[in-house]
BAGU-375459 format. One record per atom (N, C-alpha, C): residue in one letter; x, y, z. Coordinates in pm, whole numbers, padded with zeros to 5 digits, always signed. Layout:
// residues N
AXYZ
...
//
This chain:
// residues 282
X+07076+12276+05482
X+07178+12165+05524
X+07136+12034+05574
X+07180+11956+05468
X+07108+11793+05489
X+07210+11730+05623
X+07105+11658+05696
X+07149+11640+05835
X+07142+11459+05795
X+07250+11414+05888
X+07300+11261+05862
X+07164+11145+05885
X+07199+11060+05793
X+07053+11016+05842
X+07112+10869+05996
X+06981+10803+06019
X+06958+10728+06114
X+07093+10633+06122
X+07062+10564+06007
X+07179+10489+05951
X+07289+10513+05957
X+07377+10624+05937
X+07489+10666+05914
X+07534+10667+06068
X+07430+10794+06188
X+07456+10781+06302
X+07493+10685+06384
X+07386+10558+06372
X+07452+10433+06406
X+07569+10302+06362
X+07579+10343+06262
X+07717+10297+06189
X+07839+10385+06212
X+07834+10511+06235
X+07958+10609+06299
X+07980+10537+06423
X+07855+10545+06538
X+07821+10515+06666
X+07924+10358+06684
X+07882+10266+06594
X+07917+10112+06611
X+08046+10148+06580
X+08109+10230+06495
X+08269+10206+06441
X+08338+10326+06560
X+08310+10389+06638
X+08348+10420+06751
X+08345+10337+06929
X+08276+10268+06908
X+08299+10176+07004
X+08378+10067+07009
X+08357+10024+06893
X+08444+09944+06848
X+08579+09937+06876
X+08623+10083+06849
X+08764+10151+06879
X+08795+10152+07004
X+08691+10231+07056
X+08725+10213+07218
X+08749+10062+07284
X+08699+09995+07285
X+08688+09833+07268
X+08818+09815+07257
X+08865+09825+07120
X+09017+09831+07097
X+09111+09872+07181
X+09084+09942+07166
X+09152+10029+07316
X+09202+10033+07448
X+09044+09995+07518
X+09069+09900+07620
X+09122+09795+07628
X+09078+09720+07501
X+09158+09573+07523
X+09352+09584+07498
X+09381+09628+07431
X+09501+09684+07395
X+09595+09689+07550
X+09536+09829+07622
X+09544+09846+07719
X+09536+09773+07892
X+09425+09662+07880
X+09412+09565+07937
X+09532+09494+07987
X+09571+09458+07803
X+09658+09309+07789
X+09766+09390+07811
X+09815+09483+07853
X+09921+09572+07865
X+10005+09592+08050
X+09887+09576+08098
X+09864+09669+08243
X+09855+09528+08312
X+09761+09390+08270
X+09722+09246+08356
X+09835+09132+08265
X+09891+09090+08317
X+09917+08950+08298
X+09848+08863+08270
X+09854+08750+08141
X+09742+08637+08184
X+09769+08550+08297
X+09645+08501+08316
X+09667+08420+08480
X+09695+08318+08456
X+09746+08281+08563
X+09827+08159+08567
X+09810+08042+08630
X+09827+07940+08560
X+09692+07836+08670
X+09744+07797+08764
X+09647+07767+08850
X+09643+07740+09019
X+09800+07626+09030
X+09888+07643+09116
X+09965+07529+09163
X+09876+07423+09213
X+09783+07392+09226
X+09765+07251+09259
X+09708+07168+09127
X+09688+07211+08981
X+09672+07190+08899
X+09796+07125+08819
X+09900+07150+08874
X+10021+07195+08788
X+10175+07097+08834
X+10146+07036+08959
X+10238+06961+09101
X+10182+06866+09103
X+10217+06752+09057
X+10157+06578+09036
X+10182+06512+09152
X+10296+06503+09251
X+10281+06488+09377
X+10226+06541+09498
X+10168+06450+09542
X+10072+06503+09675
X+10038+06423+09780
X+10087+06453+09860
X+10017+06392+10013
X+09939+06494+10111
X+09860+06425+10166
X+09748+06523+10273
X+09785+06470+10437
X+09778+06597+10456
X+09753+06590+10587
X+09596+06562+10709
X+09613+06464+10825
X+09539+06417+10787
X+09471+06457+10959
X+09349+06460+11001
X+09289+06502+11170
X+09230+06394+11159
X+09198+06215+11093
X+09149+06119+11175
X+09270+06023+11185
X+09188+05962+11324
X+09244+05822+11334
X+09267+05716+11245
X+09304+05591+11252
X+09289+05506+11118
X+09152+05441+11136
X+09055+05446+11261
X+08951+05423+11269
X+08828+05504+11234
X+08861+05632+11144
X+08799+05739+11139
X+08744+05855+11205
X+08765+05816+11421
X+08749+05922+11497
X+08841+06026+11445
X+08785+06175+11453
X+08866+06291+11461
X+08957+06241+11547
X+09117+06348+11522
X+09236+06325+11645
X+09143+06480+11771
X+09204+06389+11918
X+09159+06501+12013
X+09312+06593+12010
X+09330+06667+12040
X+09418+06783+12074
X+09541+06742+12112
X+09547+06607+12209
X+09679+06509+12249
X+09731+06476+12146
X+09641+06406+12055
X+09672+06296+11909
X+09752+06389+11860
X+09686+06501+11828
X+09752+06637+11724
X+09903+06646+11761
X+09887+06650+11925
X+10082+06714+11909
X+10135+06593+11945
X+10099+06477+12004
X+10169+06375+11969
X+10266+06342+11830
X+10182+06337+11773
X+10238+06400+11599
X+10341+06495+11532
X+10342+06578+11633
X+10405+06736+11574
X+10524+06700+11626
X+10592+06652+11724
X+10768+06637+11747
X+10776+06704+11802
X+10719+06777+11876
X+10762+06879+11942
X+10816+07062+11881
X+10718+07041+11787
X+10748+07211+11698
X+10589+07274+11714
X+10480+07210+11813
X+10450+07326+11830
X+10386+07440+11937
X+10310+07509+11944
X+10259+07641+12012
X+10155+07665+12035
X+10121+07688+12169
X+09912+07715+12187
X+09828+07625+12094
X+09889+07512+12083
X+09805+07419+12017
X+09669+07363+12165
X+09745+07320+12300
X+09626+07274+12345
X+09540+07399+12445
X+09600+07482+12431
X+09492+07644+12460
X+09418+07683+12332
X+09455+07664+12225
X+09374+07747+12149
X+09325+07641+12013
X+09334+07550+11971
X+09321+07459+11901
X+09217+07345+11928
X+09122+07318+11833
X+09070+07158+11838
X+08976+07147+11746
X+09004+07006+11686
X+08979+06935+11567
X+08798+06952+11600
X+08709+06958+11417
X+08624+07014+11451
X+08541+06876+11327
X+08432+06850+11301
X+08396+06832+11190
X+08344+06980+11148
X+08339+06978+10986
X+08340+07073+10868
X+08245+07026+10761
X+08188+07176+10750
X+08118+07107+10614
X+08184+07124+10468
X+08290+07090+10486
X+08410+07135+10335
X+08536+07020+10350
X+08533+06956+10231
X+08640+06927+10178
X+08635+06720+10268
X+08715+06718+10347
X+08764+06607+10419
X+08653+06592+10508
X+08545+06669+10576
X+08464+06683+10669
X+08517+06707+10798
X+08614+06795+10781
X+08711+06808+10908
X+08793+06915+10953
X+08852+07006+11034
X+08895+07128+11032
X+08957+07148+11176
X+09086+07223+11152
X+09098+07279+11321
X+09031+07415+11351
X+09041+07417+11407
X+08946+07528+11490
X+09036+07577+11556
X+09101+07732+11534
X+09154+07803+11588
X+09102+07897+11683
X+09106+07940+11791
X+09017+08009+11891
X+09158+08133+11900
X+09129+08244+11839
X+09223+08355+11876
X+09151+08454+11982
X+09061+08416+12029
X+08963+08564+12137
X+09015+08489+12249
X+09065+08374+12247
X+09102+08390+12403
X+09251+08409+12443
X+09298+08365+12568
X+09440+08389+12610
X+09507+08251+12644
X+09619+08222+12581
X+09644+08120+12661
X+09695+08100+12800
X+09681+07998+12846
X+09698+07972+13024
X+09852+07992+13006
X+09928+07936+12919
X+10063+07930+12986
X+10180+08028+12866
X+10243+08039+12965
X+10378+08157+12835
X+10420+08119+12678
X+10441+08170+12616
X+10445+08134+12449
X+10621+08069+12510
X+10663+08035+12383
X+10805+08035+12376
X+10840+08189+12348
X+10757+08204+12258
X+10849+08411+12204
X+10712+08487+12170
X+10696+08618+12225
X+10599+08709+12206
X+10523+08695+12067
X+10590+08672+11946
X+10484+08668+11830
X+10433+08559+11826
X+10433+08436+11958
X+10358+08328+11925
X+10234+08337+12042
X+10246+08450+12155
X+10092+08469+12232
X+09960+08496+12174
X+09973+08490+12053
X+09887+08602+11973
X+09764+08458+11901
X+09824+08328+11890
X+09777+08223+11846
X+09810+08080+11854
X+09810+08005+11746
X+09882+07857+11781
X+09955+07833+11635
X+10019+07727+11646
X+10077+07677+11536
X+10179+07559+11534
X+10231+07551+11415
X+10327+07360+11398
X+10371+07400+11336
X+10485+07283+11260
X+10514+07283+11172
X+10517+07095+11141
X+10481+07108+11010
X+10437+06999+10896
X+10495+06954+10791
X+10587+06895+10828
X+10704+06821+10738
X+10697+06724+10641
X+10627+06703+10534
X+10556+06559+10464
X+10688+06461+10477
X+10753+06348+10486
X+10857+06304+10507
X+10853+06222+10394
X+10800+06190+10239
X+10790+06138+10195
X+10796+06228+10019
X+10783+06350+10077
X+10809+06453+09980
X+11008+06472+09992
X+11056+06465+10059
X+11220+06436+10054
X+11245+06650+10011
X+11331+06685+09969
X+11413+06811+09969
X+11356+06837+09822
X+11234+06960+09849
X+11237+06955+09698
X+11235+07165+09668
X+11312+07234+09521
X+11292+07333+09474
X+11214+07443+09489
X+11028+07328+09472
X+10963+07427+09397
X+10830+07320+09513
X+10761+07385+09537
X+10641+07292+09630
X+10516+07420+09590
X+10368+07364+09605
X+10258+07398+09685
X+10148+07352+09801
X+10111+07439+09852
X+10070+07413+09950
X+09901+07452+09930
X+09783+07351+09954
X+09675+07427+09949
X+09597+07358+10086
X+09509+07461+10081
X+09415+07412+10230
X+09266+07551+10190
X+09183+07569+10294
X+09071+07634+10288
X+09049+07710+10431
X+09033+07808+10436
X+08987+07849+10570
X+08828+07934+10544
X+08792+08009+10701
X+08689+08015+10709
X+08675+08085+10796
X+08651+08256+10800
X+08620+08359+10944
X+08498+08370+10939
X+08434+08379+11058
X+08306+08452+11087
X+08256+08543+11015
X+08159+08540+10957
X+08105+08720+10912
X+08150+08814+10950
X+08126+08825+11146
X+08190+08970+11187
X+08304+08921+11242
X+08424+08887+11182
X+08551+08848+11194
X+08637+08980+11213
X+08698+08968+11309
X+08782+09104+11308
X+08879+09098+11271
X+08932+09170+11161
X+09094+09161+11164
X+09182+09253+11237
X+09088+09340+11302
X+09239+09404+11436
X+09307+09476+11344
X+09448+09429+11389
X+09602+09486+11330
X+09607+09405+11250
X+09557+09263+11184
X+09635+09196+11044
X+09695+09078+11154
X+09711+08979+11066
X+09738+08825+11086
X+09751+08757+11025
X+09821+08615+11083
X+09867+08522+11008
X+09813+08355+10934
X+09774+08367+10815
X+09733+08229+10830
X+09855+08145+10763
X+09830+07984+10716
X+09959+07901+10707
X+10034+07906+10552
X+10164+07932+10568
X+10191+07884+10471
X+10357+07796+10464
X+10404+07796+10380
X+10520+07735+10289
X+10622+07748+10381
X+10726+07711+10400
X+10800+07642+10553
X+10974+07593+10435
X+11097+07605+10475
X+11221+07588+10426
X+11360+07623+10482
X+11415+07532+10421
X+11560+07581+10540
X+11648+07457+10458
X+11748+07419+10547
X+11824+07325+10506
X+11765+07191+10587
X+11767+07037+10547
X+11684+06982+10565
X+11764+06932+10743
X+11648+06904+10827
X+11689+06869+10982
X+11680+07017+11050
X+11647+07119+10984
X+11664+07222+11069
X+11497+07286+11090
X+11464+07378+11198
X+11345+07377+11217
X+11307+07570+11141
X+11191+07593+11195
X+11211+07757+11158
X+11283+07857+11237
X+11311+07811+11322
X+11406+07960+11418
X+11587+07913+11362
X+11626+07840+11249
X+11733+07814+11229
X+11786+07943+11125
X+11873+08000+11139
X+11951+08130+11010
X+11887+08151+10899
X+11908+07976+10850
X+11879+07959+10716
X+11767+07969+10696
X+11693+07991+10752
X+11549+07885+10728
X+11450+08019+10680
X+11372+07981+10601
X+11264+08103+10547
X+11133+08017+10545
X+11032+08080+10552
X+10864+08095+10555
X+10813+08212+10499
X+10665+08179+10447
X+10613+08266+10377
X+10444+08204+10346
X+10425+08316+10513
X+10279+08266+10529
X+10191+08351+10479
X+10084+08322+10415
X+09943+08426+10384
X+09945+08475+10500
X+09920+08634+10493
X+09883+08714+10618
X+09731+08797+10543
X+09704+08903+10648
X+09612+09000+10616
X+09650+09095+10720
X+09607+09238+10645
X+09636+09367+10742
X+09516+09453+10776
X+09520+09558+10842
X+09424+09580+10947
X+09276+09583+10837
X+09314+09579+10725
X+09192+09685+10627
X+09146+09523+10577
X+09248+09418+10647
X+09155+09283+10579
X+09200+09231+10461
X+09298+09320+10383
X+09364+09265+10259
X+09511+09202+10296
X+09456+09093+10148
X+09553+09018+10134
X+09729+09048+10195
X+09803+08999+10199
X+09913+08975+10276
X+10007+08910+10303
X+10142+08918+10284
X+10214+08799+10327
X+10314+08842+10456
X+10390+08729+10512
X+10409+08752+10623
X+10526+08682+10635
X+10637+08716+10554
X+10785+08648+10535
X+10901+08623+10662
X+10957+08507+10650
X+11081+08520+10682
X+11236+08473+10612
X+11321+08562+10603
X+11391+08559+10494
X+11541+08553+10551
X+11618+08473+10548
X+11770+08426+10565
X+11840+08647+10525
X+11880+08662+10622
X+11935+08782+10647
X+11875+08924+10608
X+11685+08902+10640
X+11626+08987+10584
X+11531+09031+10729
X+11521+09116+10811
X+11493+09194+10966
X+11294+09176+10857
X+11327+09259+10806
X+11160+09265+10799
X+11048+09192+10771
X+10928+09160+10795
X+10870+09074+10749
X+10769+09098+10653
X+10818+09219+10581
X+10763+09246+10463
X+10865+09305+10390
X+10925+09185+10281
X+11066+09161+10217
X+11086+09188+10098
X+10886+09204+10045
X+10888+09222+09869
X+10774+09294+09882
X+10705+09342+09753
X+10579+09385+09735
X+10526+09341+09612
X+10369+09295+09623
X+10294+09234+09563
X+10271+09304+09404
X+10287+09198+09294
X+10299+09237+09166
X+10145+09269+09126
X+10043+09200+09161
X+09914+09217+09131
X+09842+09260+09197
X+09735+09274+09190
X+09620+09356+09222
X+09535+09336+09395
X+09564+09425+09475
X+09472+09368+09629
X+09339+09326+09584
X+09346+09260+09702
X+09221+09209+09732
X+09202+09162+09877
X+09091+09136+09926
X+09067+09150+10054
X+09006+09042+10085
X+09045+08906+10199
X+09016+08827+10204
X+08830+08800+10282
X+08762+08682+10212
X+08638+08744+10218
X+08597+08690+10387
X+08513+08704+10414
X+08436+08621+10574
X+08293+08600+10517
X+08264+08468+10625
X+08141+08400+10636
X+08140+08292+10534
X+08272+08283+10515
X+08236+08153+10408
X+08382+08075+10384
X+08393+07972+10328
X+08536+07890+10330
X+08600+07929+10203
X+08720+07979+10194
X+08766+08022+10072
X+08919+07945+10076
X+08928+07887+09922
X+09028+07799+09895
X+09162+07917+09879
X+09271+07802+09884
X+09398+07927+09867
X+09478+07833+09863
X+09552+07841+09738
X+09721+07790+09681
X+09808+07862+09669
X+09916+07828+09762
X+10064+07904+09740
X+10175+07789+09683
X+10230+07888+09627
X+10337+07836+09524
X+10465+07920+09561
X+10601+07810+09601
X+10723+07878+09628
X+10811+07807+09520
X+10877+07893+09431
X+10969+07810+09407
X+11134+07913+09420
X+11190+07824+09467
X+11374+07874+09568
X+11457+07965+09419
X+11489+08068+09478
X+11615+08129+09403
X+11745+08033+09385
X+11782+08052+09270
X+11926+08039+09248
X+12030+08090+09347
X+12099+08050+09437
X+12179+08126+09508
X+12232+08204+09448
X+12275+08342+09498
X+12331+08451+09455
X+12202+08528+09448
X+12112+08482+09368
X+12025+08578+09200
X+11908+08627+09328
X+11839+08674+09283
X+11720+08707+09345
X+11583+08710+09223
X+11578+08528+09215
X+11518+08512+09133
X+11403+08401+09186
X+11366+08346+09296
X+11277+08284+09341
X+11147+08377+09334
X+11025+08262+09339
X+10922+08313+09314
X+10838+08294+09398
X+10742+08341+09479
X+10601+08298+09523
X+10441+08344+09477
X+10330+08269+09491
X+10287+08327+09417
X+10133+08267+09492
X+10048+08365+09557
X+09906+08300+09604
X+09794+08282+09554
X+09729+08211+09533
X+09582+08226+09453
X+09472+08183+09585
X+09365+08321+09582
X+09235+08236+09655
X+09198+08304+09604
X+09062+08179+09625
X+08927+08159+09546
X+08924+08125+09393
X+09067+08088+09393
X+09111+08025+09215
X+09175+08139+09178
X+09198+08240+09184
X+09238+08362+09098
X+09392+08410+09203
X+09501+08429+09124
X+09626+08416+09134
X+09569+08615+09220
X+09652+08621+09330
X+09646+08757+09393
X+09769+08807+09435
X+09855+08716+09408
X+09968+08792+09541
X+10077+08704+09382
X+10226+08795+09411
X+10286+08729+09299
X+10432+08786+09310
X+10553+08712+09344
X+10642+08844+09356
X+10760+08723+09257
X+10811+08799+09181
X+10933+08672+09122
X+11099+08719+09166
X+11096+08808+09283
X+11218+08890+09252
X+11314+08800+09442
X+11289+08732+09442
X+11257+08669+09615
X+11405+08645+09629
X+11481+08617+09741
X+11571+08547+09788
X+11575+08456+09862
X+11550+08341+09864
X+11430+08216+09981
X+11602+08156+10057
X+11706+08125+09948
X+11777+08100+10005
X+11929+08163+09972
X+12068+08108+10071
X+12176+08143+10001
X+12312+08038+09942
X+12231+07918+09962
X+12293+07814+09909
X+12204+07658+09865
X+12266+07588+09790
X+12157+07464+09745
X+12098+07369+09882
X+12152+07401+09997
X+12134+07316+10102
X+11996+07375+10157
X+11982+07381+10115
X+11786+07465+10188
X+11671+07403+10071
X+11543+07395+10139
X+11474+07305+10055
X+11320+07382+10099
X+11218+07360+10025
X+11127+07373+10046
X+11058+07232+10118
X+11078+07261+10271
X+11027+07081+10353
X+10887+07089+10381
X+10808+07171+10394
X+10684+07129+10422
X+10576+07304+10431
X+10506+07299+10551
X+10389+07424+10594
X+10445+07425+10760
X+10478+07589+10762
X+10415+07619+10873
X+10254+07665+10915
X+10214+07613+11039
X+10077+07600+11001
X+10033+07742+11108
X+10070+07842+11109
X+10058+07955+11217
X+09923+08019+11143
X+09831+08016+11277
X+09658+08106+11266
X+09709+08187+11438
X+09767+08312+11350
X+09788+08429+11496
X+09747+08544+11458
X+09692+08604+11528
X+09685+08824+11524
X+09834+08861+11503
X+09807+08940+11468
X+09954+09048+11452
X+09982+09091+11593
X+09905+09159+11661
X+09885+09195+11821
X+09743+09168+11819
X+09783+09113+11979
X+09617+09064+12053
X+09567+09202+12075
X+09426+09137+11973
X+09339+09281+12042
X+09311+09254+12180
X+09190+09354+12256
X+09136+09318+12333
X+09012+09171+12386
X+09015+09103+12446
X+08914+08965+12441
X+08787+09026+12428
X+08719+08946+12328
X+08584+08970+12285
X+08508+08841+12283
X+08398+08851+12408
X+08319+08749+12374
X+08232+08695+12215
X+08155+08571+12227
X+08107+08493+12143
X+08179+08499+11982
X+08352+08560+11953
X+08403+08505+11880
X+08403+08365+11832
X+08332+08350+11708
X+08400+08215+11632
X+08522+08243+11606
X+08593+08091+11667
X+08782+08027+11568
X+08756+08050+11418
X+08862+08120+11414
X+08905+08037+11252
X+08932+07922+11221
X+08891+07854+11088
X+08846+07714+11039
X+08969+07688+10946
X+09064+07563+10958
X+09144+07561+10862
X+09118+07413+10821
X+09125+07393+10670
X+09140+07204+10633
X+09202+07181+10669
X+09257+07065+10692
X+09361+06993+10651
X+09420+06995+10536
X+09586+07045+10513
X+09711+07072+10431
X+09690+07033+10364
X+09731+07002+10185
X+09773+06920+10089
X+09951+06998+10047
X+09999+06912+10035
X+10133+06997+10013
X+10156+06883+09889
X+10216+06995+09762
X+10200+06951+09669
X+10369+06949+09570
X+10465+06861+09536
X+10562+06922+09453
X+10594+06835+09360
//
């Protein structure tokens, strides 16, 4: 019996590889949607929050508090403004290892610090993008999970405690995987929707850029959208969110919270979480 030639074997192998590649390509296109360009590149109006005085000096914690209109908690006990090797050259340093010296306004606020930043120049908008970068220590303890800043909204003139207020904060779970902590009108749970993208772990030991987009729903419909890009890749997406029940609600700014979900035992020598100045786009 005549055996196939080497050339024939190679040709047959090449054809088989091409067929396999074609099947994989079709399968991948069916399972993974095209990447969406980060919201930072699609929103043209922008304002950046500053951590500097007019003379270029860094804000003190007292300076910072004076600019926040009594929307802060844990600020004096846990937050300092420091020089940073990223972007504007400065950042917020939030110490989650220490314990607050005075009682917080609510139990959920006892594990960290935060405030509201609502840029006056933006006005009421139905879609917005928040951008910043964070840095976790290389040995950062994810503990039971925690929260990072995210977008805030509701009726104009209201705060985060209003019944119609909503917020979507970037978060991590006990494994360090990307999650979202949400507050939505009429929804009791903090996990009101699931991720339509692949799971991703938040990196430690380096600066990590974050972009978050919120597009408000049509009142009466669950057609709102939230997306989160980490390191420039779309890592979280949901297109079935009810942020509001009427058109009076708008995206107002950033809820700048950095906190553990549950305070772990105190640890010596733990580095703070660093967060760069926020950029709000609409």
